[in-house]
N, C-alpha and C positions, 0 to 999 in steps of 0.2 A: 410631217403633218402636225398641226397644232392640237395638242391634247387638252383635255379638260381635267377636272379634279377626280371625278369618280366614274367607275363603271359598275353597273348592276350585274352581279353574278350569283345566280341560284338563290335569289331572295335577299342578298346582302349587298351593300355598297362597299366596293373595294377601291383603294387608291389606284389611279390610272396605271402607274408603273408596276403595281403588284398584281395586276389582272393577268394571270398566267395559267397555262394548261400544261399537262404532262406531255412529254415528247411522244409517247405512245398513245396519244388520243386517237381514237378510231377515225374521226373526221379528218384529222390531219393527214392520214395515210390514204383514205378512200373517198374523201369528199362527201361523207355521209352526214351532211347537215343541211339546214334550210335557213334562209335569211330574208330580211326585208330591207329596202331602202326607203326611208321616210324623211320628209323635210319639215322643219318648223320655221315660221317667219314672224318677224316683228310687225305688228299691226297697231292701229290706234287703240284697239281694245285689249292690247297685251300680246304676249307670245301665243301663236296659234299653230297647231299641227295640222297639216293638210291630209284630209281623208284618212284619218287614223283608223277608224273602224274597218274600212275596206282593206287596209294594209294588214291589220291583225287577222282578219278573216282569211286573207290569202296565205299568211304565215301558217295558220293552223291547217289550211288545205294542203299546202306543200308538205308539212310535217306528216300528214296522214298518208301521203304517197310513199314515204319512206318508213312508215310504221313507227314514227317517232311520236311517243305519247308525252306531249308537253305537260309537265306536272303542275300546271296552274290553269284555272279557268280563264276564259278570254277576258272577263272583266278585271281579273287580278293582274294579268299581263299588261292590259291596256293601262291600268293605273300605274304599274311599274314604269312604263314608258314615260308617262306624264311626270312621275316623281323624279325620274332620272334627268329629264330636261330641267325641271325646277331646281333640283339640288345643285346642278352645275351652272345655274343662272345663265343658261344659253338663250340668247335672244333670237338668233337666227343661225340655222345650220342643219346638219345631217344627223339622222338617227339610224342606228344599225342594230336591230334585234337579230339574234342568232340562236338557233336551237340545234343541237348536234349530239351525236353519239360520242361519249367521252372515253376516259381511260378505264380499262377493265377487260377488254377482249380484243385480240389482235387478228382474229380471223375475219373473213368476209361476212359470215353470218353475224347479224346484229344482236342475237341472243346473248345476254350477259353484259352487254355494253350499257352503261348508265346514260341517261339523257341529261345534258347540261344546257343551261340557258344563260344568255348574257344580253345586256343592252348597253351600247356605247353611243355617246353623242359628242359631236365636236363641230367647230366652225369649219365650213367647207364652202368656198365660193362655187360658182357654176363649174360643172365638170368639164365642159368643152368650151372652145372659143365661141364667140357670138355667131360666127360663120365658119364652116369647115369644108375642107376638100376631102373627098371620099374615094376610096378604092374598092371596087367589087372584089371580094376575097376569093381565093382559090379554095378556101375551106367552106364546106356547106354547113348549114345549121343541122343540129343533131336530128336524126330521123325520128319522127314521132312514134314509131313502133319500137324504138330502142329505149325510150324513156317516157316521162310525162312532160311534154314540152311546155305545158302551162304552169308547171310548178317551179318555184325559185329555189332550185337545188344547188348547193355549193359546187358539186362536181361538174355541173353543166358549164361552168365558166372557164374551164380549160379550153373549150371550143372558142370562147370569146377572146381569151388571152392569145391564142395562136393567130386569130384573125387580126387582132390589134398589133401584134409584133410584126406581122407581114406588112400591114398598111403603113405603119410608122417607119418601118425599115425601108420602105419605098418612097418616103417623103410626103406621105399623106397624113391627115389629121385623124382619120377614123376609117373603119371598114364597113362594108355592107355585105351581109351574107345572103346567099341564095339557099333555097331548100332543095330537097332531094329530087323535086320535079323540075328544077331549073327556074322556079319563080323567086322573085325577091321575097326575103323573109323579114329581116330586121338588122339593126346594128349590133355590135357586141354587147351593148347595154342599153339600147334604145329601140323604140318602135319607129316606124318609117311611114311617111306620108308624101304624096305628090299632089300638085295642083295642075290641072289641065282644063282650059276653057272655063275657068271659074268653078270647077268641080273638084272636090276633094276625094282622094282614093287612098286606101290603106290595105295592106295584105290581110286576108281573113285569118281567124284563129285556126289552130290546128298544128302549125309548126313554129309558132311564136309564143312569147310570153303574153299573157293577158294583162297588158300594162294598165295601171290605174291612171297614169297620165294620158295614155292613149284613149281610155274611156272618157276622161274629162274633155279631151279635145273633140271627140265625136259628139258628146252632149252639147258642148259650146257651139260647135258648127251647126247642129240641128236647131238650137235655140236662135241662132242668127240666120236661119233659113239658107244656109250654105248646103248645096247638094253634096251628099257624102255617100260613098260606096265602100264596102268591104269586099274586095275582089282580088283574084290572082293578078299579079303584075309581072310581066316579063321585063328583063333588063332593057331590051331594045325599046320598049314602050316608055319605060321610066326615063330614058335618056332624051325622049321627045317632050317631056313635061315642061310646063312653064315655070314651076317652082318645085322644090323638094325640101323636106325638113325632117329632123329627128325629134323625138320627144321622150321624156323619161323623168323620173324623180330627180336624178342627179343632173341630167342634161337640160331639164325644163323644156323649152322649145328652142331648138337650134337650127338656124338656116343652113342649107347646103349650097355651097357655091358651085360645086362640080362633082361629077362622078366619072372616074377614069379620064379626068381632064376635060370632059364635056361639060361646059358651063350652062347654067339655067338663066335665061334672060340676060338683061343688062347688068343687074347687080342683085346680090342676095343680102339679106332676106327679101323676098318679093312681097308685094302688097298684102296677099292673103296670109302668108306666114307671119308678117308683121302684125296684122290685125289679131290673129289668133294668139300670138305670143303676148301682145300687150293686154289682151283680155285675161289670159291666164295669169299674168303677173299681177294684175289688179285683183283677181280673185284670191290668190294665195296671200296677198297682203291685206285682205279684208276690205277692199275698196269697192266691192260689188255685192250688195246685200242679197241679190237673187241666189247666190251660191253660198250663203253664210253657213248653211247646213254642212258644208264640206270642211269646216274648220272646227277643231276642238281646242278650246282655249285653255292655257295653262294658268290656273289661278294662283 
């Protein structure tokens, strides 16, 4: 990966190569941390961070689920994110805030473990190819009664890693996970949509992450008067769709060519996917004033 000069750690800027933690850090052993994935984009008005407030809100929500008490008010942490982008002179790239239980206690109970926070930024192109081939995974999404499915907890992503290893080991680009009821849930790091008869559908909340890009696509679709439903989706019905796509901060809007080698239409991305993707890209680059409130400019 291409690094930048500084990482913000516990209120101070540290040189990228010196941003280290102890090998007995609690989160390293148990996944006891929370994080966010945020993007900033170059616009005519300067560098802008997309939906920064919503990402910080979700970070603090996720932290509350693990009883992590972030030692900074939201406004200060938000300012630190902006300062980190600015200090590294990042024009376009990825932002990774992380709050976790650190070194000081090696048992499963979190009592006695300090809370540490960091913010890293770096240039990172789109996470996936423009169009991907997908495999329905044998691994199911984590059961909602075994965790908080709507929180972005570090440990959850072992589930995603296993699904990704399986898919890529079988010659696919990405995985699609089902939930414990056999309904389609989401990708390892992306929410999922289908298009059928000019109507958009996406799995409901409950077993999936409450994606901020997902919410953006739903709002854009409603503004464009595209019928949209949040409803359970069986894989057999998904395979009959006209189009399918993933969305997420890292993936943005990514067309799906096929699932289990069953292709969608003549070519992906389809027309609705393309329309939503292009609208989204215009918004994050500041070319759509209607959604200007979603951008936080780095002055």
